N, C-alpha and C positions, 0 to 999 in steps of 0.2 A: 504494499502500500504507499511503503515512506519514497518509489520512484516513480510512482504513477503518475498521469494531472488527473486530474477532476477540474470540473467546470459547473460552472453556480452561473446561477441567476438574480444579477443582480440591479433593483429599483431604480431606472433610472430619476426619481422622485424624493425624495428620500437616502437614498444609498444602500436601505438596509436588503439583507439578503433573505433569499425567496425559504422558508421555512413548515417544517409539517410541526401538529400537535395530535397528539390520536385520539390523545386524552383529556379534552374538553375539564374535565375538573381536578386534573395533574399541573403545577407548571415547569412539566419535559417537556423542550422544544429541541425538535431535528433538523441542524442545518440542511436540505434539500443539497445532493452533488450527482451527479454525473460523469455518466465513461467518458460519453464523445461531446462534442460541442452540440453535434444536432442531436441528439433524443433531447441535451434540456427544448432546442427550437419544436421538438417535437410536441414536448409536452408542452409545452407553452399550446401552438397552436392547439392543441385533443384537451383540451381543460380553461384556456383560458384566452381566448384568440380575441376576445375584443381587449380586451387590455395586452396582449403580448407586445406593441408597440412603448410601454412603459419603462421594460426589461430588457437589460443586457446582460449576451455571458460572459464571462468572467474564469480565466483558468489560475487554476491555482497547485501549486507544486503538493502531492503528500504527503514532504517531508513541513510543509505550511501548516495544514489542517489543523493541527492541537494549539498551535498559538491564536487562530483564526476563533476558534469553539472557546477561547477562553475569555477571547478581549470580547466578541457577541455574546457572552454565559448562554452558549447553546449545553445540553446539556448530554450530547450525541448526534449522530450525521445518520441518513438516511442514502442510500445509498439507492436509487434509482434500477431496476432491474431492467425496469420495461412500463415508456416513458408516457405508453396506448391503452396499459389496462388502467392504471399503472401499481404496478408492482413494486414494495420497496424495502428494503431490507431494513429494520431500524437497530442500531449499535451505538446503547451506552456509556461516554471514556469513567475512563476509572477514575476517581478525583483520591 
């Protein structure tokens, strides 16, 4: 994972990253990450086509993910396996 490049979706309006909160009753949030830039764009087009132009795709090396999670207070990552379904693998970080 450290040598891999991931792609994130970031709001052009406020700079926040697209995240998931699978359980609305908890404060746990996951940074959504994609393995390819076109997967991120497919996710937007399939699930948020009306606001797709408000997001930008940003790349990040796997070695920088931990620092980004700490900086933005994410509890883990959600690696999108299939952007059309969507199929997401949620991983909590060790604190």
